[in-house]
C-alpha positions in Angstrom: 72.4 -9.9 16.1 71.2 -7.8 13.2 67.9 -9.8 12.9 67.2 -9.6 16.6 67.9 -5.8 16.6 65.7 -5.3 13.6 62.9 -7.4 15.2 63.0 -5.0 18.1 63.1 -2.1 15.8 59.8 -3.3 14.2 58.2 -3.7 17.6 59.3 -0.2 18.5 57.9 1.2 15.2 54.6 -0.8 15.9 54.3 1.0 19.3 55.3 4.4 18.0 53.1 4.4 15.1 49.7 4.7 16.9 50.9 6.5 20.0 53.9 8.8 19.9 53.7 9.8 16.1 50.2 11.3 16.6 51.9 14.3 18.1 53.8 14.8 14.9 50.9 14.7 12.5 50.9 17.2 9.7 47.5 17.9 8.2 46.4 14.7 9.7 49.2 12.7 8.2 52.0 10.8 9.9 54.9 8.8 8.5 54.5 5.0 8.0 57.3 3.4 10.0 56.2 -0.1 9.4 56.2 0.4 5.7 59.7 1.7 6.0 60.7 -1.4 7.9 59.4 -3.5 5.1 61.6 -1.7 2.6 64.6 -1.9 4.8 64.1 -5.6 5.5 63.8 -6.2 1.8 67.0 -4.4 1.0 69.2 -5.7 4.0 68.0 -9.4 4.6 67.6 -12.5 2.5 64.1 -13.3 1.2 63.0 -15.6 4.0 63.9 -13.2 6.8 62.6 -10.2 4.8 59.3 -12.0 4.3 59.0 -12.8 8.0 59.6 -9.2 8.8 57.2 -7.9 6.3 54.4 -10.3 7.5 55.2 -9.3 11.1 55.0 -5.6 10.2 51.8 -6.2 8.3 50.1 -8.0 11.1 51.2 -5.3 13.6 50.0 -2.4 11.4 46.8 -4.1 10.8 46.3 -4.9 14.5 46.8 -1.2 15.3 45.0 0.5 12.3 41.4 1.2 11.7 41.4 -0.2 8.1 40.2 -3.6 7.2 42.3 -6.2 8.7 44.6 -8.1 6.4 45.3 -5.4 3.8 48.8 -4.6 5.1 49.5 -8.3 5.9 48.8 -8.9 2.2 50.5 -5.9 0.7 53.8 -5.9 2.8 55.0 -9.3 1.6 54.1 -8.3 -2.0 56.4 -5.2 -1.7 59.1 -7.4 -0.2 58.9 -9.8 -3.2 58.8 -7.0 -5.7 61.9 -5.4 -4.0 63.7 -8.7 -3.8 63.3 -9.3 -7.6 64.2 -5.7 -8.3 67.4 -6.1 -6.3 68.5 -8.9 -8.6 68.3 -6.5 -11.5 69.5 -3.2 -10.0 72.1 -2.4 -7.4 70.4 -0.9 -4.4 73.5 0.2 -2.5 73.3 4.0 -3.1 71.2 6.0 -0.5 69.6 8.1 -3.3 68.3 4.9 -4.9 67.0 3.6 -1.5 65.2 7.0 -1.0 63.6 6.7 -4.4 62.6 3.2 -3.6 60.9 4.3 -0.5 59.2 7.1 -2.4 57.9 4.8 -5.0 56.9 2.0 -2.6 55.1 4.4 -0.3 53.2 6.0 -3.3 52.1 2.6 -4.6 51.1 1.4 -1.1 49.1 4.5 -0.4 47.3 4.4 -3.7 46.7 0.7 -3.4 45.4 1.1 0.0 43.2 4.0 -0.9 41.8 2.3 -3.9 41.1 -0.9 -1.9 39.2 1.1 0.8 37.1 2.8 -1.9 36.6 -0.6 -3.6 35.3 -2.1 -0.4 32.7 0.5 0.1 34.6 3.2 2.0 33.9 6.8 1.1 37.0 9.0 1.0 36.6 12.6 -0.5 39.0 13.1 -3.4 40.9 16.0 -1.7 41.5 14.0 1.4 42.6 11.0 -0.6 45.2 13.1 -2.5 46.3 14.8 0.7 46.7 11.6 2.6 48.4 9.9 -0.3 51.0 12.3 -1.4 51.7 14.2 1.9 52.0 10.7 3.6 54.6 9.7 0.9 56.7 12.8 1.3 56.6 12.6 5.1 57.5 8.9 5.1 60.3 9.5 2.8 61.6 12.4 4.9 61.6 10.2 8.0 63.3 7.5 6.1 66.2 10.0 5.3 66.5 10.7 9.0 66.5 7.0 9.9 69.0 6.3 7.1 71.3 8.9 8.6 71.0 8.3 12.4 69.3 5.0 13.3 70.3 2.4 10.7 74.0 2.8 11.2 73.4 1.8 14.8 71.6 -1.3 13.6 74.3 -2.0 11.1 71.7 -1.8 8.3 73.6 0.3 5.8 75.2 -2.5 3.9 73.1 -4.7 1.5 72.5 -8.4 2.2 
């Protein structure tokens, strides 16, 4: 039941990301719910299921975004693998550690995405790049704190694997 509920959670995030969350933009930045779903899947499911959820999240994010298709589909499973191997070395049961993980993964994801866009010929002014990167990380982490408190207990996602 947890996997089915999480599958519908990802679909809901994919629908909310390009529609409803536009009303909650701060300086043109909105939280990345699908990236959050990747971190949560990596922490709460076995590798095979977590990879499935991360690939699904990547495909859905690429389908609804204006960036080059495939970037999130490639990066999301890489974050899952990194978090899976990190979980073998470090206990990820504490909420503060999970919040820190979201902060680090969101920062790395935004930096990687920004550098890839620039590398492939996109022009992003430096000030806008910094604003999107760092404000997006803070906003995504703040939304994760809310989800951790109110939504994930409903999905039974507070315990690790």
